C-alpha positions in Angstrom: -106.0 49.6 -58.2 -104.2 46.5 -59.6 -102.1 48.6 -62.0 -100.8 50.7 -59.3 -100.0 47.6 -57.5 -98.2 45.9 -60.2 -96.1 49.2 -61.0 -95.2 49.4 -57.1 -93.9 45.7 -57.6 -91.6 46.5 -60.3 -90.4 49.8 -58.7 -89.7 47.7 -55.6 -87.7 44.8 -57.7 -85.5 47.8 -59.4 -85.0 49.6 -56.2 -83.7 46.5 -54.7 -81.1 46.6 -57.4 -80.3 50.3 -57.2 -80.1 50.1 -53.3 -77.8 47.2 -53.6 -75.6 48.7 -56.0 -75.4 51.8 -54.1 -74.2 50.4 -50.8 -71.8 47.9 -52.5 -70.0 50.9 -54.4 -70.0 53.1 -51.1 -68.5 50.3 -49.2 -66.0 48.9 -51.9 -64.5 52.5 -52.0 -64.4 53.4 -48.4 -62.7 50.2 -47.5 -60.5 49.5 -50.5 -57.2 49.9 -48.3 -58.4 47.0 -46.4 -59.0 44.6 -49.3 -55.7 45.7 -50.8 -53.6 45.1 -47.7 -55.3 41.6 -47.4 -54.4 40.7 -51.0 -50.6 41.8 -50.4 -50.8 39.7 -47.1 -52.4 36.5 -48.7 -50.4 36.6 -52.0 -47.4 34.4 -51.2 -45.6 32.2 -48.6 -44.9 34.6 -45.7 -43.3 37.5 -48.0 -45.7 40.3 -46.2 -47.1 41.1 -42.6 -49.6 43.8 -42.2 -47.0 46.1 -40.9 -44.7 45.6 -43.9 -47.5 45.9 -46.6 -48.5 49.3 -44.9 -44.8 50.1 -45.0 -44.1 49.4 -48.6 -47.3 51.2 -49.6 -46.7 54.3 -47.8 -43.1 54.7 -49.3 -45.0 54.8 -53.0 -44.7 58.4 -54.4 -48.6 58.7 -54.1 -49.5 57.1 -50.7 -53.1 57.8 -51.1 -53.3 56.3 -54.7 -51.4 53.3 -53.7 -53.8 52.4 -50.6 -56.6 53.0 -53.1 -54.9 50.9 -56.1 -57.5 48.8 -57.7 -60.7 50.8 -56.5 -62.2 50.9 -59.9 -62.3 46.8 -60.3 -63.1 46.4 -56.5 -66.1 49.2 -56.8 -67.4 47.5 -60.1 -67.1 44.0 -58.8 -68.7 44.8 -55.3 -71.4 47.2 -56.6 -72.5 45.1 -59.3 -72.5 41.9 -56.9 -74.3 43.5 -54.4 -76.8 44.7 -56.8 -77.2 41.0 -58.3 -77.0 39.6 -54.8 -79.6 41.6 -53.3 -81.9 41.5 -56.2 -81.8 37.7 -56.3 -82.0 37.3 -52.6 -85.2 39.4 -52.7 -86.6 37.7 -55.5 -86.0 34.0 -53.7 -87.1 35.6 -50.4 -90.2 37.0 -51.7 -91.3 33.8 -53.5 -90.6 31.7 -50.2 -92.5 33.9 -48.0 -95.2 33.8 -50.4 -95.4 30.1 -50.4 -95.3 29.9 -46.9 -98.0 32.4 -46.5 -100.1 30.3 -48.8 -99.5 27.2 -47.0 -100.1 28.7 -43.4 -103.6 29.3 -42.2 -102.3 31.2 -39.2 -101.2 34.9 -39.0 -98.3 35.6 -36.6 -98.8 38.9 -34.6 -97.1 41.9 -35.7 -93.9 42.4 -33.7 -91.7 45.4 -33.8 -89.0 45.1 -36.5 -86.1 46.8 -37.8 -86.5 45.3 -41.1 -88.8 45.6 -44.3 -87.6 42.3 -45.7 -89.7 39.1 -45.4 -89.3 37.1 -42.0 -88.2 33.5 -43.0 -86.9 30.4 -41.2 -83.3 29.8 -40.8 -83.3 27.0 -43.2 -85.0 29.2 -45.9 -82.4 32.1 -45.2 -79.6 29.9 -45.4 -80.2 28.3 -48.8 -81.3 31.8 -50.3 -78.4 33.6 -49.2 -76.1 30.6 -50.5 -77.7 30.6 -53.9 -77.9 34.3 -54.4 -74.3 34.7 -53.5 -73.1 31.7 -55.8 -74.9 33.2 -58.5 -73.5 36.6 -58.4 -70.1 35.2 -57.4 -70.3 33.3 -60.9 -71.4 36.1 -62.9 -68.8 38.4 -61.6 -65.8 35.9 -61.5 -63.9 37.9 -64.0 -63.9 41.1 -62.4 -62.9 39.2 -59.2 -59.9 37.8 -60.9 -58.9 41.2 -62.4 -59.4 42.9 -59.0 -57.1 40.5 -57.2 -54.5 40.7 -60.1 -54.4 44.3 -60.1 -54.2 44.7 -56.1 -51.3 42.2 -55.9 -47.6 43.5 -56.2 -46.9 40.4 -58.3 -48.4 41.9 -61.6 -47.7 45.6 -62.6 -50.7 46.3 -64.7 -51.1 50.0 -65.8 -55.2 49.7 -66.1 -58.1 47.3 -65.8 -58.0 46.9 -69.7 -54.3 46.0 -69.3 -55.0 43.4 -66.7 -58.1 41.8 -68.9 -55.7 41.7 -72.1 -52.8 39.8 -70.1 -55.1 37.2 -68.4 -56.8 36.5 -71.7 -53.6 36.3 -73.4 -51.9 34.0 -70.9 -55.0 31.6 -69.8 -57.7 32.5 -72.3 -61.3 32.5 -70.9 -60.5 30.0 -68.3 -58.1 32.3 -66.6 -61.2 34.6 -65.8 -62.7 31.8 -63.8 -59.7 30.8 -61.9 -60.3 30.0 -58.1 -64.0 29.8 -58.7 -64.2 26.4 -56.7 -62.5 28.0 -53.7 -64.6 31.5 -54.1 -68.1 29.5 -54.3 -67.0 27.4 -51.2 -66.1 30.7 -49.5 -69.1 32.8 -50.5 -72.1 30.4 -50.7 -71.7 29.3 -47.0 -70.7 32.7 -45.9 -73.4 34.0 -47.6 -76.0 31.5 -46.2 -74.7 31.5 -42.7 -74.4 35.5 -42.9 -78.0 35.8 -43.7 -79.1 33.5 -40.9 -76.8 35.3 -38.4 -77.9 38.6 -39.6 -81.6 37.7 -38.7 -80.8 36.3 -35.6 -78.9 39.2 -34.5 -81.4 41.7 -35.5 -84.1 39.6 -33.8 -82.2 39.5 -30.4 -81.1 43.1 -30.6 -84.5 44.0 -31.6 -85.9 42.6 -28.4 -83.6 44.4 -26.3 -83.5 48.2 -28.1 -86.5 48.0 -30.3 -89.8 49.9 -29.7 -92.8 50.8 -31.9 -92.3 54.0 -33.8 -96.0 54.9 -33.0 -97.2 54.7 -36.8 -100.5 53.2 -38.1 -98.6 50.0 -38.7 -97.7 49.3 -35.1 -94.8 46.9 -36.7 -92.1 49.5 -37.6 -89.2 51.0 -35.4 -88.0 54.4 -35.2 -85.8 55.0 -38.0 -82.4 55.7 -35.6 -83.2 52.5 -33.9 -83.7 50.3 -36.7 -80.6 51.8 -38.3 -78.6 50.8 -35.2 -79.9 47.3 -34.9 -79.2 46.7 -38.6 -75.7 48.0 -38.4 -74.7 46.1 -35.3 -76.3 43.1 -36.7 -74.5 43.4 -40.0 -71.3 44.0 -38.1 -71.4 41.0 -35.6 -72.6 38.6 -38.8 -69.8 39.8 -40.8 -67.0 39.2 -38.3 -68.4 35.8 -37.1 -68.6 34.4 -40.9 -65.5 35.8 -42.0 -63.5 33.8 -39.4 -65.4 30.6 -40.5 -64.7 31.2 -44.3 -61.2 32.7 -44.1 -59.3 29.3 -45.1 -61.2 29.5 -48.6 -60.6 33.2 -49.2 -56.5 32.5 -48.6 -56.9 29.6 -50.9 -58.9 31.5 -53.7 -56.3 34.3 -53.4 -53.2 31.9 -54.2 -55.2 30.2 -57.1 -56.2 33.5 -58.6 -52.7 35.0 -58.4 -50.5 32.0 -59.3 -53.0 29.4 -61.2 -50.1 27.7 -62.7 -48.3 26.8 -59.2 -51.7 25.9 -57.3 -53.8 23.9 -59.7 -57.1 23.8 -57.8 -58.5 24.2 -54.3 -57.4 20.8 -52.9 -53.8 21.2 -54.5 -53.6 24.8 -53.2 -54.8 23.8 -49.6 -52.4 20.9 -49.7 -49.3 22.9 -50.6 -50.2 25.8 -48.3 -50.5 23.5 -45.1 -47.7 21.4 -46.1 -45.2 24.0 -46.7 -46.4 26.6 -44.3 -48.7 25.1 -41.7 -52.4 25.5 -41.0 -51.7 29.1 -40.2 -51.2 30.1 -43.7 -55.3 29.4 -44.4 -55.7 32.3 -41.7 -53.4 34.7 -43.5 -55.1 38.2 -43.9 -57.9 37.3 -41.2 -57.8 40.4 -39.1 -58.0 42.6 -42.1 -60.7 40.4 -43.6 -62.6 40.3 -40.4 -62.4 44.1 -40.1 -63.4 44.9 -43.7 -66.1 42.4 -43.6 -67.7 43.4 -40.5 -67.6 47.3 -41.7 -68.5 46.7 -45.3 -71.5 44.3 -44.4 -72.7 46.5 -41.6 -72.5 49.3 -44.0 -74.1 47.8 -47.0 -77.1 46.0 -45.1 -77.8 49.1 -43.1 -78.0 51.2 -46.1 -79.7 48.7 -48.2 -82.4 47.9 -45.4 -82.7 52.0 -44.5 -83.4 52.7 -48.6 -85.8 49.7 -48.7 -87.7 51.1 -45.6 -88.0 54.3 -46.6 -89.1 53.6 -50.2 -91.8 51.0 -49.2 -93.1 53.6 -46.7 -93.2 56.3 -49.4 -95.2 53.8 -51.7 -97.6 52.9 -49.0 -98.4 56.5 -48.5 -98.7 57.1 -52.2 -101.2 54.1 -52.5 -103.0 55.3 -49.4 -103.4 58.7 -50.8 -104.8 57.4 -54.2 -107.4 55.3 -52.4 -108.5 58.4 -50.6 
């Protein structure tokens, strides 16, 4: 029995990685045009509006390929980033849930839930989300820089490898980590606030729309209901947190595209506000909010549903073994 339990734990951990990878790649490929347009709008002082960026891309000989330019580095970065993020987040949350369970003598009543993930306090969700995202962001920073350069019209890279060679030739290893400060300031608070907001939206929507699925657990919702709640919660949390963190995203893009012009996060912010006004910090906001809302909704819904189905299967297998 203990042997099967340990095997289930390993499978669960690896499945979090695979589920995160799959949901990340799917969202990245589907929504690449939004990311590309956001980079073009943010790349320099007032050179692009959304409309002019779309018009420029539409004039390309192959418009479809132009809108999906940079899909390979974007899918690699987002897919691996989601895999590392969800795996790290799950590990932290499982440990936090275990610690909380050991230190608490009381057991709360089971409620219908749209999630198979641990239920934690807002503070724990905030810090676990922030740490997991900052860690994933650091590991994948080189891919992030390559992706942004490749999407921009300021560079004419023929391939991802060509972009990597040019960055290394110009700025060496340091070039692959340009804008990490702004990226961490954007991603860590965003992810922490996102997990808190997502869990709160899930809880509130669960009270409104949730109903027990009628299984033996009494704590699971019907699949269609849980998927709807998770998708809606992901979209609402993504849009909210994107608005809050957009200034750091705009600053990060400038630093990564022109590291010799914008020396660091504070210098970039000062230059942007002085030369272009506070509005420049919200360049690409509509595109980023739309993309983040949809990508977050898809990623978390797919991730949660895959985990729910996997754990349900493992529970059934464990029960059948006991019988």
